[in-house]
Steps between C-alpha positions, in 0.01 A plus 500: 500500500514662159831501305711812534779446265443783242736795457397819669277755327624851427368736773366852444543577882868545425424807282260631760662435828871435383457144616331188368238301674668159574341172562676382816395139464671384817281735710205458262453869434532769251733774624575858402787648694554883488715708734583204716133414558309212360143475394375161431205287392492154676364197306439140548466214253168336422409217269460719181719797589550727802312696754592857552486517884647813647635833376727717716623842400703694766350840596761690326437336169116518518308700233769460230345206312728237637208278607353521156844406350513193717146392395580565137818291520322221670215497245751514212686198650174305541399590129846405365492165681146431426421496879178593677552795744259510796481829699495429881630857597263794523732729308545253211127438491424877487764564235363223274145626546621849396697359211284204371716446202718289743832704446799324386 
């Protein structure tokens, strides 16, 4: 499992949604909580980094860019730690194809 003892990175989602994307390491997911609801991007560790496995955005939060914020946060974390990030979620895969610069 890759090392995860770096300090957190500043998060632009706080300016956009009033809340930061948080890496909830105990649940292995990036989370964005707004209005009492939580959107998340679930991950699992692999030899050289992590796999982005599943994105969940509650219906009331869809279409506001929260899924994109989660992917950007995960990719920023991967870049910052020197990890490989493998998309295993259809949303993440589509997002990265649309944004080939691998945001983060």
